[in-house]
All heavy atoms as a GROMACS GRO file, in nm:
protein
  608
    1MET      N    1   0.081  -0.122   0.001
    1MET     CA    2   0.000  -0.002   0.001
    1MET      C    3   0.086   0.125   0.001
    1MET      O    4   0.066   0.216   0.078
    1MET     CB    5  -0.091   0.002   0.123
    1MET     CG    6  -0.217  -0.074   0.107
    1MET     SD    7  -0.326  -0.037   0.241
    1MET     CE    8  -0.393  -0.200   0.262
    2ASN      N    9   0.178   0.130  -0.087
    2ASN     CA   10   0.266   0.245  -0.093
    2ASN      C   11   0.212   0.360  -0.176
    2ASN      O   12   0.240   0.476  -0.155
    2ASN     CB   13   0.407   0.205  -0.141
    2ASN     CG   14   0.478   0.118  -0.043
    2ASN    OD1   15   0.448   0.122   0.076
    2ASN    ND2   16   0.568   0.032  -0.092
    3ASP      N   17   0.136   0.326  -0.281
    3ASP     CA   18   0.080   0.424  -0.370
    3ASP      C   19  -0.056   0.475  -0.318
    3ASP      O   20  -0.153   0.401  -0.325
    3ASP     CB   21   0.064   0.364  -0.511
    3ASP     CG   22   0.022   0.467  -0.615
    3ASP    OD1   23   0.007   0.586  -0.577
    3ASP    OD2   24   0.000   0.430  -0.731
    4LEU      N   25  -0.057   0.600  -0.272
    4LEU     CA   26  -0.181   0.655  -0.214
    4LEU      C   27  -0.293   0.663  -0.313
    4LEU      O   28  -0.411   0.660  -0.273
    4LEU     CB   29  -0.154   0.790  -0.150
    4LEU     CG   30  -0.068   0.793  -0.026
    4LEU    CD1   31  -0.049   0.936   0.023
    4LEU    CD2   32  -0.127   0.710   0.083
    5SER      N   33  -0.267   0.669  -0.444
    5SER     CA   34  -0.375   0.677  -0.542
    5SER      C   35  -0.454   0.548  -0.552
    5SER      O   36  -0.566   0.547  -0.596
    5SER     CB   37  -0.314   0.713  -0.679
    5SER     OG   38  -0.235   0.610  -0.729
    6GLU      N   39  -0.401   0.438  -0.501
    6GLU     CA   40  -0.469   0.310  -0.506
    6GLU      C   41  -0.554   0.286  -0.382
    6GLU      O   42  -0.631   0.194  -0.376
    6GLU     CB   43  -0.370   0.195  -0.519
    6GLU     CG   44  -0.292   0.195  -0.650
    6GLU     CD   45  -0.194   0.080  -0.658
    6GLU    OE1   46  -0.205  -0.016  -0.584
    6GLU    OE2   47  -0.102   0.093  -0.743
    7LEU      N   48  -0.537   0.369  -0.283
    7LEU     CA   49  -0.613   0.355  -0.156
    7LEU      C   50  -0.755   0.410  -0.176
    7LEU      O   51  -0.778   0.511  -0.248
    7LEU     CB   52  -0.545   0.428  -0.043
    7LEU     CG   53  -0.407   0.381  -0.005
    7LEU    CD1   54  -0.349   0.465   0.106
    7LEU    CD2   55  -0.409   0.235   0.038
    8THR      N   56  -0.849   0.352  -0.104
    8THR     CA   57  -0.988   0.405  -0.101
    8THR      C   58  -0.989   0.534  -0.018
    8THR      O   59  -0.894   0.563   0.056
    8THR     CB   60  -1.084   0.304  -0.041
    8THR    OG1   61  -1.053   0.288   0.098
    8THR    CG2   62  -1.078   0.172  -0.117
    9PHE      N   63  -1.101   0.601  -0.025
    9PHE     CA   64  -1.117   0.724   0.058
    9PHE      C   65  -1.099   0.688   0.202
    9PHE      O   66  -1.030   0.759   0.279
    9PHE     CB   67  -1.260   0.783   0.034
    9PHE     CG   68  -1.287   0.898   0.122
    9PHE    CD1   69  -1.249   1.029   0.084
    9PHE    CD2   70  -1.353   0.885   0.242
    9PHE    CE1   71  -1.274   1.136   0.165
    9PHE    CE2   72  -1.380   0.995   0.322
    9PHE     CZ   73  -1.342   1.120   0.283
   10GLY      N   74  -1.163   0.579   0.252
   10GLY     CA   75  -1.156   0.537   0.390
   10GLY      C   76  -1.014   0.500   0.431
   10GLY      O   77  -0.968   0.533   0.544
   11GLN      N   78  -0.943   0.431   0.345
   11GLN     CA   79  -0.805   0.393   0.371
   11GLN      C   80  -0.717   0.513   0.390
   11GLN      O   81  -0.630   0.518   0.475
   11GLN     CB   82  -0.751   0.299   0.265
   11GLN     CG   83  -0.814   0.162   0.266
   11GLN     CD   84  -0.783   0.080   0.147
   11GLN    OE1   85  -0.756   0.133   0.036
   11GLN    NE2   86  -0.787  -0.050   0.163
   12LYS      N   87  -0.736   0.613   0.302
   12LYS     CA   88  -0.664   0.739   0.315
   12LYS      C   89  -0.701   0.812   0.443
   12LYS      O   90  -0.613   0.860   0.520
   12LYS     CB   91  -0.687   0.830   0.198
   12LYS     CG   92  -0.628   0.778   0.068
   12LYS     CD   93  -0.669   0.868  -0.049
   12LYS     CE   94  -0.627   0.809  -0.182
   12LYS     NZ   95  -0.676   0.890  -0.295
   13ALA      N   96  -0.832   0.819   0.470
   13ALA     CA   97  -0.884   0.894   0.587
   13ALA      C   98  -0.838   0.834   0.718
   13ALA      O   99  -0.818   0.904   0.815
   13ALA     CB  100  -1.036   0.900   0.581
   14CYS      N  101  -0.817   0.704   0.720
   14CYS     CA  102  -0.775   0.633   0.842
   14CYS      C  103  -0.626   0.604   0.847
   14CYS      O  104  -0.576   0.545   0.943
   14CYS     CB  105  -0.857   0.508   0.859
   14CYS     SG  106  -1.028   0.536   0.892
   15GLY      N  107  -0.553   0.647   0.745
   15GLY     CA  108  -0.406   0.634   0.747
   15GLY      C  109  -0.361   0.487   0.757
   15GLY      O  110  -0.266   0.458   0.829
   16VAL      N  111  -0.423   0.399   0.675
   16VAL     CA  112  -0.386   0.258   0.685
   16VAL      C  113  -0.243   0.230   0.646
   16VAL      O  114  -0.184   0.130   0.692
   16VAL     CB  115  -0.479   0.166   0.602
   16VAL    CG1  116  -0.623   0.169   0.658
   16VAL    CG2  117  -0.480   0.200   0.458
   17SER      N  118  -0.183   0.319   0.568
   17SER     CA  119  -0.044   0.296   0.525
   17SER      C  120   0.059   0.347   0.629
   17SER      O  121   0.176   0.316   0.614
   17SER     CB  122  -0.015   0.366   0.394
   17SER     OG  123  -0.035   0.504   0.400
   18PHE      N  124   0.008   0.406   0.738
   18PHE     CA  125   0.101   0.453   0.845
   18PHE      C  126   0.088   0.361   0.963
   18PHE      O  127  -0.011   0.364   1.036
   18PHE     CB  128   0.072   0.597   0.884
   18PHE     CG  129   0.165   0.650   0.986
   18PHE    CD1  130   0.295   0.683   0.956
   18PHE    CD2  131   0.125   0.666   1.117
   18PHE    CE1  132   0.382   0.728   1.052
   18PHE    CE2  133   0.211   0.713   1.216
   18PHE     CZ  134   0.340   0.742   1.182
   19ASN      N  135   0.191   0.282   0.984
   19ASN     CA  136   0.195   0.189   1.096
   19ASN      C  137   0.343   0.157   1.117
   19ASN      O  138   0.393   0.049   1.085
   19ASN     CB  139   0.117   0.060   1.068
   19ASN     CG  140   0.107  -0.034   1.186
   19ASN    OD1  141   0.158  -0.009   1.290
   19ASN    ND2  142   0.036  -0.142   1.165
   20PRO      N  143   0.420   0.258   1.172
   20PRO     CA  144   0.564   0.243   1.180
   20PRO      C  145   0.615   0.118   1.253
   20PRO      O  146   0.718   0.062   1.219
   20PRO     CB  147   0.612   0.370   1.253
   20PRO     CG  148   0.492   0.457   1.263
   20PRO     CD  149   0.373   0.379   1.229
   21ASP      N  150   0.541   0.069   1.354
   21ASP     CA  151   0.583  -0.045   1.427
   21ASP      C  152   0.536  -0.176   1.364
   21ASP      O  153   0.572  -0.283   1.410
   21ASP     CB  154   0.531  -0.039   1.573
   21ASP     CG  155   0.599   0.074   1.653
   21ASP    OD1  156   0.711   0.114   1.620
   21ASP    OD2  157   0.536   0.117   1.751
   22GLY      N  158   0.456  -0.167   1.261
   22GLY     CA  159   0.404  -0.288   1.197
   22GLY      C  160   0.312  -0.368   1.290
   22GLY      O  161   0.303  -0.490   1.276
   23ASN      N  162   0.246  -0.302   1.380
   23ASN     CA  163   0.156  -0.370   1.475
   23ASN      C  164   0.037  -0.429   1.403
   23ASN      O  165  -0.041  -0.354   1.340
   23ASN     CB  166   0.113  -0.270   1.581
   23ASN     CG  167   0.032  -0.329   1.692
   23ASN    OD1  168  -0.055  -0.413   1.669
   23ASN    ND2  169   0.057  -0.284   1.814
   24PRO      N  170   0.019  -0.559   1.409
   24PRO     CA  171  -0.092  -0.624   1.335
   24PRO      C  172  -0.231  -0.583   1.388
   24PRO      O  173  -0.328  -0.579   1.315
   24PRO     CB  174  -0.068  -0.770   1.353
   24PRO     CG  175   0.020  -0.784   1.470
   24PRO     CD  176   0.102  -0.658   1.481
   25VAL      N  177  -0.241  -0.552   1.516
   25VAL     CA  178  -0.372  -0.510   1.572
   25VAL      C  179  -0.404  -0.370   1.519
   25VAL      O  180  -0.519  -0.341   1.483
   25VAL     CB  181  -0.367  -0.514   1.727
   25VAL    CG1  182  -0.503  -0.461   1.783
   25VAL    CG2  183  -0.341  -0.654   1.772
   26VAL      N  184  -0.304  -0.281   1.514
   26VAL     CA  185  -0.325  -0.146   1.457
   26VAL      C  186  -0.370  -0.159   1.312
   26VAL      O  187  -0.465  -0.094   1.270
   26VAL     CB  188  -0.198  -0.061   1.468
   26VAL    CG1  189  -0.208   0.068   1.385
   26VAL    CG2  190  -0.167  -0.026   1.616
   27ALA      N  191  -0.302  -0.244   1.236
   27ALA     CA  192  -0.338  -0.264   1.095
   27ALA      C  193  -0.482  -0.311   1.080
   27ALA      O  194  -0.559  -0.260   1.000
   27ALA     CB  195  -0.242  -0.365   1.029
   28MET      N  196  -0.522  -0.409   1.164
   28MET     CA  197  -0.660  -0.460   1.158
   28MET      C  198  -0.759  -0.354   1.197
   28MET      O  199  -0.865  -0.338   1.130
   28MET     CB  200  -0.672  -0.581   1.252
   28MET     CG  201  -0.806  -0.649   1.247
   28MET     SD  202  -0.931  -0.592   1.363
   28MET     CE  203  -0.846  -0.603   1.522
   29MET      N  204  -0.733  -0.278   1.302
   29MET     CA  205  -0.826  -0.172   1.347
   29MET      C  206  -0.840  -0.065   1.238
   29MET      O  207  -0.954  -0.028   1.204
   29MET     CB  208  -0.773  -0.104   1.477
   29MET     CG  209  -0.775  -0.195   1.597
   29MET     SD  210  -0.938  -0.244   1.648
   29MET     CE  211  -1.005  -0.092   1.706
   30LYS      N  212  -0.728  -0.020   1.181
   30LYS     CA  213  -0.737   0.082   1.077
   30LYS      C  214  -0.815   0.029   0.954
   30LYS      O  215  -0.895   0.104   0.896
   30LYS     CB  216  -0.598   0.127   1.036
   30LYS     CG  217  -0.532   0.218   1.138
   30LYS     CD  218  -0.403   0.272   1.087
   30LYS     CE  219  -0.345   0.377   1.177
   30LYS     NZ  220  -0.238   0.452   1.114
   31THR      N  221  -0.792  -0.097   0.919
   31THR     CA  222  -0.861  -0.153   0.805
   31THR      C  223  -1.011  -0.157   0.831
   31THR      O  224  -1.095  -0.127   0.738
   31THR     CB  225  -0.809  -0.292   0.772
   31THR    OG1  226  -0.671  -0.282   0.741
   31THR    CG2  227  -0.882  -0.360   0.660
   32GLN      N  228  -1.053  -0.200   0.949
   32GLN     CA  229  -1.192  -0.209   0.987
   32GLN      C  230  -1.261  -0.074   0.986
   32GLN      O  231  -1.372  -0.054   0.934
   32GLN     CB  232  -1.213  -0.280   1.120
   32GLN     CG  233  -1.169  -0.427   1.116
   32GLN     CD  234  -1.254  -0.511   1.026
   32GLN    OE1  235  -1.377  -0.501   1.026
   32GLN    NE2  236  -1.191  -0.595   0.947
   33PHE      N  237  -1.196   0.023   1.049
   33PHE     CA  238  -1.252   0.160   1.051
   33PHE      C  239  -1.258   0.217   0.910
   33PHE      O  240  -1.352   0.288   0.873
   33PHE     CB  241  -1.170   0.248   1.142
   33PHE     CG  242  -1.205   0.240   1.288
   33PHE    CD1  243  -1.127   0.176   1.380
   33PHE    CD2  244  -1.324   0.299   1.336
   33PHE    CE1  245  -1.158   0.168   1.513
   33PHE    CE2  246  -1.359   0.291   1.473
   33PHE     CZ  247  -1.278   0.223   1.559
   34ALA      N  248  -1.156   0.190   0.823
   34ALA     CA  249  -1.153   0.238   0.689
   34ALA      C  250  -1.273   0.184   0.610
   34ALA      O  251  -1.333   0.257   0.529
   34ALA     CB  252  -1.023   0.204   0.623
   35ALA      N  253  -1.305   0.059   0.633
   35ALA     CA  254  -1.420  -0.003   0.562
   35ALA      C  255  -1.549   0.073   0.601
   35ALA      O  256  -1.634   0.099   0.514
   35ALA     CB  257  -1.431  -0.150   0.598
   36LEU      N  258  -1.564   0.106   0.727
   36LEU     CA  259  -1.683   0.180   0.774
   36LEU      C  260  -1.684   0.319   0.711
   36LEU      O  261  -1.789   0.367   0.658
   36LEU     CB  262  -1.688   0.190   0.924
   36LEU     CG  263  -1.799   0.266   0.989
   36LEU    CD1  264  -1.935   0.215   0.940
   36LEU    CD2  265  -1.789   0.261   1.136
   37VAL      N  266  -1.574   0.386   0.708
   37VAL     CA  267  -1.566   0.518   0.645
   37VAL      C  268  -1.602   0.511   0.496
   37VAL      O  269  -1.675   0.597   0.444
   37VAL     CB  270  -1.425   0.583   0.665
   37VAL    CG1  271  -1.409   0.710   0.580
   37VAL    CG2  272  -1.403   0.620   0.813
   38ASP      N  273  -1.555   0.405   0.430
   38ASP     CA  274  -1.591   0.389   0.287
   38ASP      C  275  -1.742   0.374   0.269
   38ASP      O  276  -1.799   0.435   0.175
   38ASP     CB  277  -1.519   0.267   0.230
   38ASP     CG  278  -1.375   0.297   0.194
   38ASP    OD1  279  -1.344   0.416   0.159
   38ASP    OD2  280  -1.293   0.204   0.197
   39ILE      N  281  -1.807   0.300   0.356
   39ILE     CA  282  -1.952   0.284   0.346
   39ILE      C  283  -2.021   0.422   0.363
   39ILE      O  284  -2.113   0.459   0.290
   39ILE     CB  285  -2.005   0.184   0.447
   39ILE    CG1  286  -1.956   0.041   0.415
   39ILE    CG2  287  -2.157   0.188   0.457
   39ILE    CD1  288  -1.974  -0.056   0.525
   40LEU      N  289  -1.980   0.493   0.466
   40LEU     CA  290  -2.039   0.626   0.496
   40LEU      C  291  -2.012   0.721   0.379
   40LEU      O  292  -2.106   0.793   0.333
   40LEU     CB  293  -1.978   0.685   0.622
   40LEU     CG  294  -2.012   0.607   0.751
   40LEU    CD1  295  -1.920   0.658   0.865
   40LEU    CD2  296  -2.157   0.623   0.787
   41HIS      N  297  -1.894   0.718   0.323
   41HIS     CA  298  -1.858   0.808   0.214
   41HIS      C  299  -1.938   0.776   0.087
   41HIS      O  300  -1.985   0.866   0.015
   41HIS     CB  301  -1.706   0.797   0.183
   41HIS     CG  302  -1.659   0.891   0.079
   41HIS    ND1  303  -1.622   0.846  -0.047
   41HIS    CD2  304  -1.644   1.025   0.076
   41HIS    CE1  305  -1.584   0.946  -0.120
   41HIS    NE2  306  -1.597   1.056  -0.047
   42THR      N  307  -1.956   0.647   0.056
   42THR     CA  308  -2.035   0.605  -0.057
   42THR      C  309  -2.177   0.658  -0.046
   42THR      O  310  -2.236   0.712  -0.140
   42THR     CB  311  -2.037   0.451  -0.070
   42THR    OG1  312  -1.900   0.407  -0.097
   42THR    CG2  313  -2.127   0.406  -0.183
   43ASN      N  314  -2.234   0.647   0.074
   43ASN     CA  315  -2.370   0.697   0.097
   43ASN      C  316  -2.375   0.846   0.085
   43ASN      O  317  -2.474   0.903   0.033
   43ASN     CB  318  -2.422   0.651   0.235
   43ASN     CG  319  -2.472   0.512   0.229
   43ASN    OD1  320  -2.588   0.487   0.193
   43ASN    ND2  321  -2.389   0.415   0.262
   44GLN      N  322  -2.270   0.914   0.130
   44GLN     CA  323  -2.264   1.059   0.122
   44GLN      C  324  -2.267   1.102  -0.026
   44GLN      O  325  -2.329   1.203  -0.062
   44GLN     CB  326  -2.138   1.109   0.193
   44GLN     CG  327  -2.128   1.260   0.200
   44GLN     CD  328  -1.999   1.298   0.269
   44GLN    OE1  329  -1.894   1.245   0.241
   44GLN    NE2  330  -2.009   1.395   0.362
   45GLU      N  331  -2.192   1.029  -0.109
   45GLU     CA  332  -2.184   1.068  -0.249
   45GLU      C  333  -2.313   1.036  -0.326
   45GLU      O  334  -2.338   1.092  -0.430
   45GLU     CB  335  -2.065   1.003  -0.316
   45GLU     CG  336  -1.931   1.055  -0.263
   45GLU     CD  337  -1.821   1.031  -0.357
   45GLU    OE1  338  -1.811   0.925  -0.421
   45GLU    OE2  339  -1.728   1.117  -0.363
   46MET      N  340  -2.394   0.944  -0.275
   46MET     CA  341  -2.518   0.901  -0.346
   46MET      C  342  -2.637   0.993  -0.314
   46MET      O  343  -2.735   0.989  -0.389
   46MET     CB  344  -2.548   0.758  -0.306
   46MET     CG  345  -2.450   0.661  -0.368
   46MET     SD  346  -2.469   0.488  -0.316
   46MET     CE  347  -2.641   0.467  -0.285
   47THR      N  348  -2.627   1.071  -0.206
   47THR     CA  349  -2.743   1.152  -0.172
   47THR      C  350  -2.730   1.295  -0.224
   47THR      O  351  -2.618   1.345  -0.234
   47THR     CB  352  -2.769   1.152  -0.020
   47THR    OG1  353  -2.890   1.224   0.005
   47THR    CG2  354  -2.656   1.220   0.058
   48LEU      N  355  -2.841   1.354  -0.250
   48LEU     CA  356  -2.841   1.498  -0.285
   48LEU      C  357  -2.887   1.586  -0.170
   48LEU      O  358  -2.880   1.707  -0.176
   48LEU     CB  359  -2.932   1.520  -0.410
   48LEU     CG  360  -2.894   1.448  -0.538
   48LEU    CD1  361  -3.000   1.470  -0.645
   48LEU    CD2  362  -2.756   1.498  -0.585
   49ASN      N  363  -2.936   1.523  -0.066
   49ASN     CA  364  -2.987   1.593   0.050
   49ASN      C  365  -2.872   1.650   0.132
   49ASN      O  366  -2.790   1.579   0.187
   49ASN     CB  367  -3.072   1.498   0.135
   49ASN     CG  368  -3.140   1.564   0.251
   49ASN    OD1  369  -3.074   1.639   0.325
   49ASN    ND2  370  -3.268   1.541   0.268
   50PRO      N  371  -2.864   1.787   0.138
   50PRO     CA  372  -2.753   1.847   0.211
   50PRO      C  373  -2.748   1.812   0.359
   50PRO      O  374  -2.637   1.801   0.420
   50PRO     CB  375  -2.770   1.998   0.191
   50PRO     CG  376  -2.915   2.012   0.148
   50PRO     CD  377  -2.956   1.884   0.086
   51GLU      N  378  -2.862   1.789   0.425
   51GLU     CA  379  -2.858   1.753   0.564
   51GLU      C  380  -2.804   1.615   0.586
   51GLU      O  381  -2.725   1.585   0.677
   51GLU     CB  382  -3.003   1.764   0.626
   51GLU     CG  383  -3.010   1.736   0.772
   51GLU     CD  384  -2.925   1.833   0.861
   51GLU    OE1  385  -2.879   1.938   0.812
   51GLU    OE2  386  -2.906   1.799   0.978
   52ILE      N  387  -2.837   1.524   0.495
   52ILE     CA  388  -2.784   1.388   0.501
   52ILE      C  389  -2.634   1.391   0.476
   52ILE      O  390  -2.556   1.325   0.545
   52ILE     CB  391  -2.856   1.291   0.407
   52ILE    CG1  392  -3.000   1.274   0.454
   52ILE    CG2  393  -2.786   1.157   0.400
   52ILE    CD1  394  -3.090   1.196   0.354
   53LYS      N  395  -2.590   1.470   0.381
   53LYS     CA  396  -2.447   1.486   0.353
   53LYS      C  397  -2.375   1.534   0.478
   53LYS      O  398  -2.265   1.485   0.511
   53LYS     CB  399  -2.421   1.582   0.235
   53LYS     CG  400  -2.452   1.524   0.100
   53LYS     CD  401  -2.412   1.623  -0.009
   53LYS     CE  402  -2.436   1.566  -0.149
   53LYS     NZ  403  -2.344   1.463  -0.186
   54ARG      N  404  -2.432   1.636   0.545
   54ARG     CA  405  -2.376   1.688   0.668
   54ARG      C  406  -2.359   1.584   0.775
   54ARG      O  407  -2.260   1.570   0.837
   54ARG     CB  408  -2.457   1.808   0.717
   54ARG     CG  409  -2.396   1.879   0.837
   54ARG     CD  410  -2.496   1.980   0.895
   54ARG     NE  411  -2.604   1.915   0.970
   54ARG     CZ  412  -2.593   1.866   1.093
   54ARG    NH1  413  -2.479   1.880   1.157
   54ARG    NH2  414  -2.695   1.810   1.153
   55MET      N  415  -2.471   1.509   0.795
   55MET     CA  416  -2.468   1.406   0.900
   55MET      C  417  -2.366   1.299   0.869
   55MET      O  418  -2.295   1.252   0.961
   55MET     CB  419  -2.610   1.344   0.914
   55MET     CG  420  -2.708   1.439   0.978
   55MET     SD  421  -2.865   1.358   1.016
   55MET     CE  422  -2.940   1.359   0.854
   56LEU      N  423  -2.351   1.258   0.743
   56LEU     CA  424  -2.256   1.159   0.706
   56LEU      C  425  -2.113   1.212   0.719
   56LEU      O  426  -2.022   1.141   0.760
   56LEU     CB  427  -2.282   1.107   0.564
   56LEU     CG  428  -2.405   1.016   0.552
   56LEU    CD1  429  -2.443   1.000   0.407
   56LEU    CD2  430  -2.375   0.883   0.618
   57SER      N  431  -2.094   1.341   0.696
   57SER     CA  432  -1.965   1.402   0.714
   57SER      C  433  -1.925   1.398   0.859
   57SER      O  434  -1.811   1.364   0.896
   57SER     CB  435  -1.968   1.548   0.665
   57SER     OG  436  -1.841   1.606   0.682
   58ILE      N  437  -2.017   1.426   0.948
   58ILE     CA  438  -1.996   1.418   1.092
   58ILE      C  439  -1.963   1.273   1.130
   58ILE      O  440  -1.870   1.249   1.210
   58ILE     CB  441  -2.114   1.474   1.172
   58ILE    CG1  442  -2.127   1.624   1.150
   58ILE    CG2  443  -2.102   1.442   1.319
   58ILE    CD1  444  -2.255   1.684   1.204
   59ALA      N  445  -2.039   1.178   1.075
   59ALA     CA  446  -2.016   1.040   1.106
   59ALA      C  447  -1.877   0.994   1.065
   59ALA      O  448  -1.812   0.919   1.134
   59ALA     CB  449  -2.124   0.952   1.042
   60ILE      N  450  -1.835   1.044   0.947
   60ILE     CA  451  -1.698   1.008   0.901
   60ILE      C  452  -1.594   1.068   0.999
   60ILE      O  453  -1.499   0.999   1.039
   60ILE     CB  454  -1.675   1.063   0.756
   60ILE    CG1  455  -1.759   0.978   0.657
   60ILE    CG2  456  -1.528   1.061   0.719
   60ILE    CD1  457  -1.766   1.037   0.519
   61THR      N  458  -1.612   1.194   1.035
   61THR     CA  459  -1.519   1.258   1.129
   61THR      C  460  -1.513   1.181   1.262
   61THR      O  461  -1.405   1.156   1.317
   61THR     CB  462  -1.555   1.405   1.150
   61THR    OG1  463  -1.551   1.471   1.024
   61THR    CG2  464  -1.463   1.471   1.248
   62GLU      N  465  -1.629   1.146   1.315
   62GLU     CA  466  -1.636   1.078   1.443
   62GLU      C  467  -1.575   0.936   1.432
   62GLU      O  468  -1.513   0.888   1.528
   62GLU     CB  469  -1.779   1.072   1.494
   62GLU     CG  470  -1.839   1.209   1.530
   62GLU     CD  471  -1.767   1.276   1.644
   62GLU    OE1  472  -1.702   1.209   1.727
   62GLU    OE2  473  -1.782   1.403   1.654
   63THR      N  474  -1.590   0.873   1.318
   63THR     CA  475  -1.528   0.741   1.299
   63THR      C  476  -1.376   0.752   1.296
   63THR      O  477  -1.307   0.672   1.358
   63THR     CB  478  -1.582   0.678   1.167
   63THR    OG1  479  -1.722   0.668   1.174
   63THR    CG2  480  -1.522   0.540   1.144
   64GLN      N  481  -1.327   0.859   1.226
   64GLN     CA  482  -1.183   0.881   1.230
   64GLN      C  483  -1.133   0.908   1.373
   64GLN      O  484  -1.028   0.862   1.411
   64GLN     CB  485  -1.148   1.000   1.142
   64GLN     CG  486  -1.161   0.979   0.993
   64GLN     CD  487  -1.140   1.103   0.914
   64GLN    OE1  488  -1.225   1.191   0.913
   64GLN    NE2  489  -1.024   1.117   0.852
   65THR      N  490  -1.211   0.981   1.448
   65THR     CA  491  -1.175   1.013   1.586
   65THR      C  492  -1.167   0.884   1.668
   65THR      O  493  -1.070   0.860   1.745
   65THR     CB  494  -1.274   1.112   1.650
   65THR    OG1  495  -1.273   1.233   1.570
   65THR    CG2  496  -1.235   1.144   1.792
   66ALA      N  497  -1.267   0.804   1.653
   66ALA     CA  498  -1.268   0.670   1.725
   66ALA      C  499  -1.152   0.587   1.687
   66ALA      O  500  -1.087   0.523   1.770
   66ALA     CB  501  -1.402   0.600   1.698
   67GLN      N  502  -1.118   0.585   1.556
   67GLN     CA  503  -1.004   0.509   1.509
   67GLN      C  504  -0.874   0.554   1.571
   67GLN      O  505  -0.794   0.476   1.618
   67GLN     CB  506  -0.998   0.514   1.355
   67GLN     CG  507  -0.878   0.439   1.295
   67GLN     CD  508  -0.769   0.538   1.254
   67GLN    OE1  509  -0.791   0.630   1.176
   67GLN    NE2  510  -0.650   0.523   1.307
   68MET      N  511  -0.859   0.687   1.580
   68MET     CA  512  -0.735   0.743   1.637
   68MET      C  513  -0.724   0.708   1.785
   68MET      O  514  -0.616   0.672   1.834
   68MET     CB  515  -0.729   0.893   1.616
   68MET     CG  516  -0.703   0.928   1.468
   68MET     SD  517  -0.677   1.105   1.440
   68MET     CE  518  -0.845   1.164   1.438
   69TRP      N  519  -0.836   0.716   1.859
   69TRP     CA  520  -0.833   0.680   2.000
   69TRP      C  521  -0.806   0.529   2.020
   69TRP      O  522  -0.735   0.491   2.112
   69TRP     CB  523  -0.962   0.718   2.072
   69TRP     CG  524  -0.964   0.863   2.111
   69TRP    CD1  525  -1.041   0.964   2.054
   69TRP    CD2  526  -0.884   0.928   2.207
   69TRP    NE1  527  -1.013   1.084   2.111
   69TRP    CE2  528  -0.915   1.066   2.206
   69TRP    CE3  529  -0.786   0.883   2.299
   69TRP    CZ2  530  -0.856   1.159   2.295
   69TRP    CZ3  531  -0.727   0.978   2.384
   69TRP    CH2  532  -0.762   1.113   2.380
   70ALA      N  533  -0.862   0.446   1.933
   70ALA     CA  534  -0.841   0.303   1.940
   70ALA      C  535  -0.691   0.271   1.918
   70ALA      O  536  -0.631   0.193   1.991
   70ALA     CB  537  -0.927   0.229   1.841
   71VAL      N  538  -0.631   0.334   1.818
   71VAL     CA  539  -0.491   0.314   1.792
   71VAL      C  540  -0.406   0.361   1.906
   71VAL      O  541  -0.310   0.298   1.952
   71VAL     CB  542  -0.444   0.376   1.659
   71VAL    CG1  543  -0.294   0.381   1.645
   71VAL    CG2  544  -0.512   0.308   1.540
   72LYS      N  545  -0.444   0.479   1.964
   72LYS     CA  546  -0.370   0.528   2.079
   72LYS      C  547  -0.372   0.434   2.196
   72LYS      O  548  -0.273   0.404   2.261
   72LYS     CB  549  -0.428   0.664   2.123
   72LYS     CG  550  -0.351   0.731   2.236
   72LYS     CD  551  -0.407   0.869   2.265
   72LYS     CE  552  -0.325   0.944   2.365
   72LYS     NZ  553  -0.205   1.001   2.311
   73ALA      N  554  -0.492   0.374   2.219
   73ALA     CA  555  -0.502   0.275   2.330
   73ALA      C  556  -0.421   0.150   2.302
   73ALA      O  557  -0.358   0.098   2.393
   73ALA     CB  558  -0.652   0.240   2.349
   74ILE      N  559  -0.424   0.104   2.180
   74ILE     CA  560  -0.352  -0.016   2.143
   74ILE      C  561  -0.199   0.002   2.154
   74ILE      O  562  -0.127  -0.091   2.196
   74ILE     CB  563  -0.388  -0.062   2.001
   74ILE    CG1  564  -0.532  -0.112   1.999
   74ILE    CG2  565  -0.294  -0.170   1.946
   74ILE    CD1  566  -0.593  -0.120   1.859
   75THR      N  567  -0.150   0.121   2.126
   75THR     CA  568  -0.010   0.149   2.122
   75THR      C  569   0.046   0.215   2.248
   75THR      O  570   0.164   0.246   2.258
   75THR     CB  571   0.032   0.230   2.001
   75THR    OG1  572  -0.038   0.356   2.006
   75THR    CG2  573  -0.002   0.158   1.873
   76TRP      N  574  -0.041   0.238   2.348
   76TRP     CA  575  -0.003   0.311   2.470
   76TRP      C  576   0.109   0.236   2.541
   76TRP      O  577   0.103   0.114   2.565
   76TRP     CB  578  -0.123   0.320   2.565
   76TRP     CG  579  -0.101   0.403   2.684
   76TRP    CD1  580  -0.074   0.360   2.808
   76TRP    CD2  581  -0.104   0.547   2.694
   76TRP    NE1  582  -0.060   0.465   2.894
   76TRP    CE2  583  -0.076   0.582   2.826
   76TRP    CE3  584  -0.128   0.646   2.599
   76TRP    CZ2  585  -0.072   0.714   2.869
   76TRP    CZ3  586  -0.121   0.779   2.639
   76TRP    CH2  587  -0.095   0.811   2.774
   77LYS      N  588   0.215   0.310   2.577
   77LYS     CA  589   0.332   0.245   2.636
   77LYS      C  590   0.367   0.301   2.774
   77LYS      O  591   0.474   0.268   2.827
   77LYS     CB  592   0.452   0.260   2.542
   77LYS     CG  593   0.433   0.189   2.414
   77LYS     CD  594   0.551   0.200   2.321
   77LYS     CE  595   0.520   0.123   2.198
   77LYS     NZ  596   0.606   0.138   2.087
   78TYR      N  597   0.283   0.383   2.834
   78TYR     CA  598   0.319   0.443   2.961
   78TYR      C  599   0.236   0.394   3.074
   78TYR      O  600   0.122   0.371   3.068
   78TYR     CB  601   0.313   0.596   2.950
   78TYR     CG  602   0.407   0.650   2.848
   78TYR    CD1  603   0.364   0.687   2.722
   78TYR    CD2  604   0.545   0.658   2.875
   78TYR    CE1  605   0.454   0.733   2.625
   78TYR    CE2  606   0.632   0.706   2.778
   78TYR     CZ  607   0.586   0.746   2.657
   78TYR     OH  608   0.674   0.791   2.564
   0.00000   0.00000   0.00000
């Protein structure tokens, strides 16, 4: 996954290619969250309703936030 142009929106949004320690749990978590972001993004692109677009945008942001906290918890060393 070195070429960012080959990544899905969710994979880019969740940073699946960034895992300096090669932690398999981090990789799995990022992949799972990326799949959810992709579903949300696909639905966002399919609707014309601005309120639904806004809600899906918030859902994507909150999913990214949850993913970052999950990775932080998995990699916590202190």
